[in-house]
C-alpha positions in Angstrom: -49.2 38.4 62.3 -49.8 40.3 59.1 -50.5 38.5 55.8 -47.1 39.4 54.3 -45.3 38.0 57.3 -47.4 34.8 57.2 -46.6 34.3 53.5 -42.9 34.9 54.2 -42.9 32.2 56.9 -44.8 29.7 54.8 -42.5 30.3 51.8 -39.3 30.0 53.9 -40.3 26.4 54.7 -40.3 25.5 51.1 -37.5 24.5 48.8 -37.1 26.1 45.4 -36.8 23.9 42.3 -35.4 25.7 39.3 -36.9 23.6 36.5 -35.7 23.2 33.0 -38.2 21.5 30.7 -36.4 20.0 27.6 -34.2 17.2 28.8 -35.8 17.1 32.2 -39.5 16.6 31.5 -38.8 14.9 28.2 -36.1 13.1 26.3 -35.3 11.9 22.8 -37.7 9.0 23.1 -40.7 11.1 24.3 -43.5 10.5 21.7 -45.9 13.2 22.9 -45.6 16.5 21.0 -46.5 20.0 22.0 -49.1 22.0 20.0 -46.3 23.5 17.9 -45.0 20.0 17.0 -42.0 20.1 19.4 -41.2 17.3 21.8 -43.8 17.4 24.5 -43.8 16.5 28.2 -43.3 12.9 29.0 -45.7 11.3 31.5 -43.0 9.3 33.1 -40.9 12.3 33.8 -43.9 14.3 34.9 -44.7 11.6 37.5 -41.1 11.8 38.7 -41.4 15.6 39.0 -44.6 15.2 41.1 -42.8 12.7 43.4 -39.9 15.1 43.8 -42.1 18.1 44.5 -44.1 16.1 47.1 -41.1 14.6 48.7 -39.2 17.9 49.1 -42.0 20.4 49.7 -40.8 22.4 46.7 -42.0 25.3 44.6 -41.3 25.4 40.9 -39.4 28.4 39.4 -39.3 27.9 35.7 -35.8 28.4 34.4 -36.4 26.8 31.0 -36.5 28.8 27.8 -40.2 27.8 27.9 -40.6 30.8 30.2 -40.3 33.0 27.2 -43.8 31.7 26.1 -45.4 33.5 29.1 -46.2 37.2 29.7 -44.9 39.2 32.7 -47.9 38.0 34.8 -47.2 34.3 34.0 -50.1 34.1 31.6 -49.4 31.7 28.6 -48.9 33.6 25.4 -48.7 30.5 23.2 -50.4 27.1 22.9 -47.1 25.5 24.0 -47.2 27.5 27.2 -50.9 26.5 27.8 -49.9 22.9 27.1 -47.1 23.1 29.8 -49.5 24.6 32.3 -52.1 21.9 31.6 -49.6 19.1 31.9 -48.4 20.4 35.2 -52.0 20.9 36.3 -52.7 17.2 35.6 -50.4 16.4 38.6 -51.6 19.4 40.6 -48.3 21.2 40.0 -48.1 25.0 39.6 -45.4 27.4 38.5 -44.5 29.6 41.5 -42.2 32.0 39.6 -40.0 32.3 36.6 -36.5 33.6 35.9 -36.2 37.0 34.2 -36.9 37.0 30.5 -33.9 38.9 29.4 -31.4 36.6 27.8 -28.1 37.6 26.5 -24.6 36.2 26.5 -23.7 38.2 29.6 -26.7 37.1 31.6 -26.7 33.3 31.6 -29.1 31.0 33.4 -26.8 30.5 36.4 -26.4 34.2 36.8 -30.2 34.6 36.7 -30.6 31.9 39.3 -28.1 33.6 41.6 -30.0 36.9 41.1 -33.4 35.2 41.9 -32.0 33.7 45.1 -30.6 37.1 46.2 -34.0 38.7 45.6 -35.8 36.0 47.6 -33.7 35.5 50.7 -36.5 33.8 52.6 -35.7 30.6 50.7 -32.7 28.8 52.2 -32.7 25.6 50.1 -32.9 25.2 46.3 -32.2 22.8 43.6 -31.5 23.1 39.8 -32.8 20.4 37.5 -31.3 20.9 34.1 -29.8 18.8 31.2 -27.1 21.4 30.5 -24.3 22.8 32.6 -24.5 26.5 31.6 -22.4 28.5 34.1 -23.4 26.5 37.2 -19.9 25.3 38.0 -18.3 28.7 37.5 -20.9 30.2 39.9 -20.4 27.5 42.6 -23.8 26.1 42.0 -22.7 22.5 41.4 -23.8 21.4 44.9 -27.4 22.6 43.9 -27.4 21.1 40.4 -28.7 17.7 39.3 -28.0 17.0 35.7 -30.5 15.0 33.6 -29.9 13.7 30.1 -32.0 14.5 27.1 -30.3 11.6 25.3 -31.0 9.3 28.2 -34.3 9.3 29.9 -34.7 12.9 31.3 -35.8 13.0 34.9 -35.7 9.5 36.5 -35.5 7.7 39.8 -31.8 8.2 40.1 -32.2 12.0 39.6 -34.9 12.0 42.3 -32.6 10.2 44.8 -29.7 12.5 44.0 -32.0 15.6 44.4 -33.2 14.5 47.8 -29.7 13.7 48.9 -28.5 17.2 47.8 -31.4 18.9 49.6 -30.8 16.9 52.8 -27.2 18.1 52.7 -28.3 21.7 52.4 -30.9 21.4 55.2 -28.3 19.9 57.5 -26.0 22.9 56.8 -28.8 25.5 57.4 -30.3 23.9 60.5 
């Protein structure tokens, strides 16, 4: 088996987690701040993310606008991007990929997720963690979407349970 085929097989066993940051890894009560003074990453929410990643064998695809803080090779361009990477590294979490950077009114987050999935057909199961609806319903992504709440607690135990349930449903349909 060649290396590319081996990577393809390993990847296909993984679940993709499209991750928003604000409202998922933090909330209005998060006291930590990023280097630029914005709301930082909450340790509680980060622990829940680690639990979800471990439980679901997922890879992180950054869908958040935080992705604009990275260059095309995923290298942090700003202190906030470095901070995000460091916070993820604390839990041994890595960013696998990011959505495209082009952002305009005709190319919404949901459209970008659909595009990413079509470009990576080896992944059969995915989940979207976000605190905003964007165009997820319009694009029939609701069954893949778990909404968190910036004005609540961000990612929490209830979100984890809902995420696992949605992924189990997907896996039953693809098996």
